N, C-alpha and C positions, 0 to 999 in steps of 0.2 A: 793850713799847711803853708809854710813859707820855704823859700829856697835856703839852702845851707850856706850860701856865700853870695857875695855881690860883686859887681864889676869893681867897685871901690876896694873891696877886700883883695882882689887880684892885684890891683895897682899898689896897694900898701904892703902886701906880703910877698909878692912875686916880682913884678916889674911893671913899668909904665907901658900902657897899651896905646896903639895908634887909634884914631877914630874908627877905622874899619874893624880893628880887633875888638874895640869896646862893643860895637854893634854885634859882632859875632859872639862874644862872650855873653852878652845879654840874652841871646837866643839859646846858647848852650847850657848855661847855669841851671835853668829849670829842668831841662832834659836830664842832665847829670844828677840833679837832686832826686828826680823821680826814679832814675835807674838805681840809685843807692837805696831808695825806699823799697823798690821791688825785690832787690837782692836781700834786704833785711827781712822782708815778709816771708821769703822762701825759707828762712831759718827760724821763723816764728818770733821775730823781733819787730817792735813798732818804734822806730827811732823818734818819730814825732812825739810820742808819749814819753819816751825816755828823756827828751829835752825838757818837757814840762816837769817831769819828776826830778831831774837832775840837770839844771841848766849848763853845767860844765860839759855835758855831752855834746852840746852844740859846737864847741871848739874842736872836738874830735871829728866832726863831720865837715867842718869848714875847709880844713887843709886838703883832704882827698878831692873835694869838689874843685878847689882852686887849681890843684895840680892836674886835674883831668881836662881842664879847659884848654 
């Protein structure tokens, strides 16, 4: 199981982060990724398996993760 986004993704797709913000984002990304997984499981979905089956699904999970940080 990997995170749905990285600190580099935030900086490339959203905005440049200060050093303190990069550290904070590094802690938040795994938490947000897991929250998304839990919500998916509540509806009977396995997003990690969906990514394996259809890699394009990864991009659909990247943006919500980035904008939640």
